[in-house]
N, C-alpha and C positions, 0 to 999 in steps of 0.2 A: 715536312715529311720526317718522321721519326722512326728509326728502326731500333728494336730492342732485342737483346740477346741474353737470355737468362741461363743458358747452359754452358756458355764458354767461360773460361777463366783467363786471367792475365798470365802471361808467360814469365813476368818478373815478379818476384815475391820479396817484399821489403824485409821480411824477417831474415833473409839470407844476407842482407846488405848492412843492416845496422850493427852497431857495436855488440859483439858477442859477449863482452864482459857484462853489459847491462842486462842481457837476456839470461845470463847465468845467475844473476841475483834473484833472490826469492822475492816475488812481487809483494810489496807492502800493502796492507789493507788501507782503504781510504778512511778518513776520519768521519765516521758516521754520526758523531755526536754534534757536529755543527749543523745548524738549521738552514744555512744558505743553500738555495737550490743551485743546481748546475745549469748554466745558461749558455746558449750559443748566440752570438751577435755577429753582425756583418761589419767589415771594414769599409773604407771608402772605395776600395777597388773591387768590392764584391766578394772577398774571401771571408772565411769564417774565423772567429776567435771563440775560445772556450774559457769560461770563467768558473773557477773551482777553488773554494776555500781561500779566497783572497789572492789567487795567482791567475795570471793570464797566459793562456796557451795558444799557440798557432799550429795549424796542421803541418806535419812534417812529411808523412807518406801514408799510403794505405795499400791493402792487398785485396784480392778477390774474395776473401772469406768474410768481408765486412769488418775487418779490424783496422782501425786507424791509429797511427802513432802521432801523438801531440807532444810538442816540446815547449818549454818555457819561452816566453817572448823575449826574455833577456838573453843576449848572445852568450854571455859568460856562464850561464847557469845550465846544468845538466839535468834539470828536472824533466822527467818524461812520464807520460801516462799512455795507456792503451785503452781505446774506446771500442767496445764490442757491440755488434748488432746495431751499428749506427744507421739512422734514418735521415734521409735528405730533408733539409729545411725544417728540422725539428728544433724548436727554440728551447726546450727543456729535455733533460736526459735523466734516466734513472741511475742512481748511484751504483746499483748492482752491475751495471755495464761498464764500470770504470775500474781499471787496475793501475795502481801507482807502481811504476817500474823503478824509478830512481828519484831520490828526494832532492829538494832544492838546496841551493847554497846561500840563500838569502831569506829574510823574513817575509811573511805575507804582507800584501799591500791592499787592504780592502778599499781604501779610498780611490785607488787607481781603477779598480774593478767597477766601482760605482760611477766613476767619471766616464768609463768606456760605455756603460749602459746608457748614461745620459746622452752621450754623443750619438749612440745608435738610435735613441728615441727622437733626437733632432732630425736625423736623416729620414726616419719613418714619417714623422709629422710633416716634413717638407713635401712628401708625395701625397699623403692622404688628406692633409688640411690645407688645400690650395687657397681657401678664402682667408687664411690667417697670415698675417705679415711675418717676415722673418724675425723682426724685433719682438713681436708678441709671443712667438713660439719660444724664443730663447728666454725671455723673462718669465714665462709661465713655468718652464722646466727648472729654472734657477731658484724659484721660490721654494721648491720642495727638496733641495739638496743641502747637505751639511757644509760647514765651512771647510772641513778637510777635503771633501769632494770638489768643492768649487776651486780650491787651490790647484787641483790637477787638471782643470779644464782649460781649453784654449781661451783666447780673449773673446769678448762678445762680438767684436767686429769679424773675427775669423769664423765664428760659428754662423753669423748671419750670411756671410759670403758663401759658406758651405751650403746653406739652404738654397741660395740663389742658383748656385751651380747645379745642385741636384735637380731643381725644377727645370732648368734649361735642358739638362740631359733627358729628363722625362718627356719633355715636349718633343724632342727629336725621336725618341723611341715610340711615342704614341703615334706620330705621323707615319713612322715606318710600319707599325702594326696596322694602321688604317689602310695602307697600300696593300698589305698582304690580304686583308679581308675583302677588298673590292677589286683587286687585280690578280690574275693568275701569275703574271710574269713579274720579275724583279728587275729593276734597272741597276746599273753599276752604282749610282748614287745611293740607292737603298742598301746595297751591300756595304758601302762605306759607313752608313749610319749604323748598321748592325755591328760592324767591326769596332766602331768607337764605343758602342754600348755593351759590348760582350762582357766587360768586367762588371757591369751593373748587376747586382743580385736580383733585380726585378725581372731580368730576362730569364733567369733560371726558374723563377716562379711561374712565369707565363708559359714557358714551354713544358712545364711539369716533367722535367727530366728525372730519370731514375738511374740506378746503376746499369752500366753496359748499354746505354742508349746513345744513338748518333743523331744529331740534328743536321738535316740536309735542306739547303735552299737552292733553287735553280732559277736561272734567268729565262728559261723557257718552260713550257709544259712538258710532261714526260714524253709525249710522242715527238715533239719538235727536237728536244735536245738529244734524244736517241738517234734520230735521223741525221742530225748534224754531226754527231760523233761518228756514226757509221760511214758518212760520206766525206769525211775529212781524213787525210793521210798523216797529218802532223798534230799531235796533242802535246800539251804542256801540263805536267802534274807537279805542283810545288807544295811544300808544307812549311808551316810557320809554327814556332813553339814559344813565341814571346807572350802568348796569351796568359793572363793571370787569373785563373778561375779554378775553383776546386774540382769541377766536374767536366770542364771542357779544356783540355790541355793542349790540343793540337788542331790546326786548321789545314785542310786539304782543299786546294783549288784546282779544278780541271778546266783548262782553256783549250781553244782550238785556233788554228791559223787559217785565215781566209784571204781572198784576193791575192793569190800567188804569194802567200806567206807574209803579206804586208800588214795585215790587220790581226790583232790578237783579241779574241772574244771569250770572256769567261762564261762558262755554262753551269758548272756545279761548284757549290760552296758548301763544304762539309765540316762540321765541328765534331771532333772525336774526343772521347774521354781519355784516350792514351794513344800514342803512336806505336801500336803493336801490330803484328801480323794478323792477329785475330780480327781487329777492327777494320784494317785495310781490306782483307779478303771479304768480309761481310759487305762492306761498301761496294766493292767491285762486283760482287755477285748480284747485288740488287740493282745497280745503276748502269753498268757498262753494257753496251750492246755486244752481240755475238761477233760482229765484224772486228777484224784486227787492224789497227792502224799501221802505217809503214814505219813511222818514227814516233817515239815518246820521249820528249825532252823533260828533264827533271833536275833537281838540285842534289846536294850531297846528303841524301837521306838513305842510309844503307837498308833500313827496314822497308822503306817504300819500294826501293829497287828490287829487293828480294821478293816482296809481295807481288809486284808486277810480273816478275819472272815465273813465280809459282802459278799465277792466274792464267798465264798464256802458255804454260809448258806443254799442254796437250793439243795446242792448235797446230794445224799444218803449216801455216805461215806465222813465224814469230816476229814481233815488232823489234825494231832496232832501238834500244834504250840508250840515250845519250845524255850526259851531264853538260849543261850549258857552260861555256867558258866564263860567262859572267859570274856564275856561282863559285867557280874556282878562284876568281879574282876576289870575291867576297871573303872566302875562307882564308886566303893568304893575308889580306888586309886586316881582317879581324885578329888574326894571330899576331901580326906585327904591332897592332895597337895594344895588345896585351903585353907584348915583349918590351916595347919601348914607346914612349909618347911622341917623340920627334923622329920623323923618317927623313933621312938625307937623300940627296939625288942619286947617289950610287946605289943605295938600298932600293930605292924605287925602280931604278933601271934593272937591277938584278931580278926583281919581282916580275917585271915585264918580260924578261927573257925566259923565266920559268913558264909564264903563260904561253909563250910562243912554242913550247914543246908540244902543245895540243894540236899543232898544225904541221908537224913534220912526220915522216914515216915512223911507224911504231918500232921498227928495227933500229932506228937511230936515236931513240929517246934516251936510253941509258948512256950512250956515248955523249950526247949533248948535255945531259944533266951533270955528268962527271966533269966535263970541260967547264961548265958554269961554276961548279963547286970549287974547282981549283982557282978560278979567276977571282971569284967574289967571296971566298970562304972567310976572309977576315972582316967582312962588312956586317953580316947578320947571320950568324951560324944557325940560329934556331929555325929560320925559315926553310932551310934545306932539310932539316930533320922533319919538319912538318910535312913538306912535300913528299919525302920518302915514305912516311907513314901513310899518307893518303893515296899516293899515285903509283909509286914504283917499288916500294918495299925497302927495308933496311939491308945493308950489305952484311952478310955473315962471314965468319972467319974462313969458311971453305970457298969463298969467292962467289957463291950464289946469293941471290937476294930473296928475302922472305916474301910471302904473299901480301900485297898491299890491301888496304881497305877497299879501294876502288881500282880495278885493273884498267889497263890502258884502253881497252876496247870501249869503255864507258866514256872517258873524258877526251880521248883523241878523236879529232874530226877529219883527219886526212882522207878517210875512205868515203865520207859523205859530203864533202865540199862540193863536188860536181852537182849534187842534187839540190843544193841550197845556193842559188845565185846571189841572193841578197842576205847573206849571213850577218853582215854588220847591222842591217835594219832589224833583223830578228832579235839579235842581242839587245839592241836599243829598246825595242818594244817590251822585251822581257824585263829589262832593268826598270823601265817606267812603272810597270805594274807591280814589280817586286818592291820598289821604293814606296809606292802608295800604300801597300798593305803592311809595311814595316812601320 
């Protein structure tokens, strides 16, 4: 199921975020005297690379006006180009659509570009020439390359193994697509196969995705999943942003609790081009039933929470949106791992005490936090700053606290604990599903 929106635009514009100094420069004309065509190739993870005049570019960001910013693949180089009127899955581009914004700090490397093209041909041949052995594919392509290009290629063994991995991934994807053609419903194993294959460029070709399209898969037909959502009082809406694809940047999974909240059943699996309010609202308007659930559990996604609030703001009965404490634990642990690699017992204990603030009365949260800060302030100072920014707000000089990113009514569970007798089991089920998709 694919939804397309050709009238909406992204709320974020990369032209306001990039270095303004580079925008103030006069765009340099591309060197039109060179005869090499501009090519788009695919990486091993399904992302795109642009080859231009001996330089390799990777996609940096794009906006809703069809302008893409590409940066040099070398980290220390500030070479940038803008690609206008880009078309999805186009292997060649007209030079009139390319503007050179800033020049490179190194010489061009045509041999590396040719090597990247050869590797891309190897991946393509692995899928289309199934009758040809990996050894024959590699030797056939190596006979047509120069010595300079061959010096920039991986070893023959590495290229042969790459062909074998590509074919194995293609077999899993083919079996998944066969299930789609012959069965209306998807099983959780099918969803796992899709998740593993989402970085494969062939998936984007198969779905024929274009700008502002959403790919939606369901484990039930439309009538069944709408009825299940309407008859269930507790939903779980989580997002994942680890996906590495040029056109599918965010995954939204809508699940329900069954059997007295003991079973977690995924119903909707949506792949969005971006985690913006525009895409969330379009998805909710198309898929969600008119009935309002009693509780919606989610993770620390501010845009998702705001979209859910906007979607239900005209309803007579509003759902109670709660952030699962397991996701608060993830946020704190992720921050600690960035702050320091080794976590001592005292630091781990202080993190546990911070999580316990989700189960005390809201009127006592500030007092409990300040007491913990005085006791464990010398152990890991940064974790308390992170918690202040997320949950309670920074203390101002006038004695008041600023507005946090997520207010206490979202992450504090003291008012809903009587309605969830098996809260520990609920968090365990959520953690198992979350770990599977991570």
